[in-house]
N, C-alpha and C positions, 0 to 999 in steps of 0.2 A: 758331258757330250761331248764327244771326239770330235775331231777336224770333221769337217761336212761339206758337201758339196750343196746341197737343197738346203742353206741357211736362209732365215729371215731376222730382218731388222723391223721390231717393233716400236714404235713411238705413239707416246700419248702426251698431248697437250694440254692440261686445266690451268687451273688457277690456284694458288697456293689455298685461298678460303675455301675451296671445294670442298665438301663433306660426304661421307658415307655412314650412313646407320653411325653416327655420331663423333666419326673420328677422321682426320684429312685422309681424304678423298687418297692421296698419293701412299701414303701410307698402308691403307686398304688395297690398293691396288699392287702392291710389291709383296704385301704377305698373300694374297692370291697368288701372284706368279710364283712365290716359294712355294706354297702349299699345292701346287700344281707340278711340282717337279723340275721347273724350267730353271736354267743354266746359272740365269743370275740378271741383277736388275740394278739400274743406277737413275737417281733421282738428281736432277740440277736443275738449280734455282736461278731465274734468268733476272737481269737487271731493268729488262724493259721489253716490252711488247704489246703488242693488241691481239683481240680475237674478232670475232664475229661481228660482235658490238662494235669496234672501230674504237673503244673505249682504250685509250693509252694508260697503260701501269709501269711504274718506273720506281726504282729506290731512291732517284735524285731526293735530296735534303730540303727541297721546295716545293716539291710534290710527291712528297712520301704516299706511298699506295702501300696497302699492307697486303693487296692480293696480287703477289707478283707472281708474273707466268713460271710455271711447272712443266719439265719435261723429264718423264720415264720414259728409259730404253731399255730394251730387254733382245737379246740374240738367242736364237737357237733354233732347232729344225722346223722346216715348214709346218708339218702337220702339230709339233705341238702349240706353235704360235695360234694358227687357226682352231684350235681345239679350244684356246682361253678367250676369244673375241668374243664370242656370245656372251661369257659372263661379264667382262670389262664393258659391252655395251651395256649392260642391266645395271652398271654402277655409275656411268657418264651422265649425267643428265646436259653438262655443256663441255664442249672440248674437241678435240679433233684426233684421230687415233690414224696412224698411217702402218703400213706395213711394205717393206722394201726389201729385194733379195739381198741376200749377205754373202759373200766368200767367206768362211772362216778359215784362216791359215793356220793359228797357233788358238789353243786353250787349254789352260794349266792352270789348275787348283792347287791351293797351298797343301804340303804334303802333310799328315800328322805324323809325330814323332810317338813310336810306341813307346813308354817308357819300361824298363826292365824289370821283372817283378823279381 
């Protein structure tokens, strides 16, 4: 992905305990994004939050919850984000998915050094 004007930020809000085909949902979503050729993804684990059920999930010692909030973020071109949304929709039974405009100013990957032969 080079610098782009028509970027989008995909955010997927789910729970840590959510699963897809026997593995963590956040892991399944990241592997999907990678297989679809998106620029990259980051998974963030929240220390506290609530969703549509209004049930508080927290990492506090006295109210230990194992189902902490998870946020997956991915930035890429609008058409690539739009193309992957139906597949993400099929994977998520509970959660929230948002898409926002994103102006990408810089995107650089780690350069792979070529070893001399």
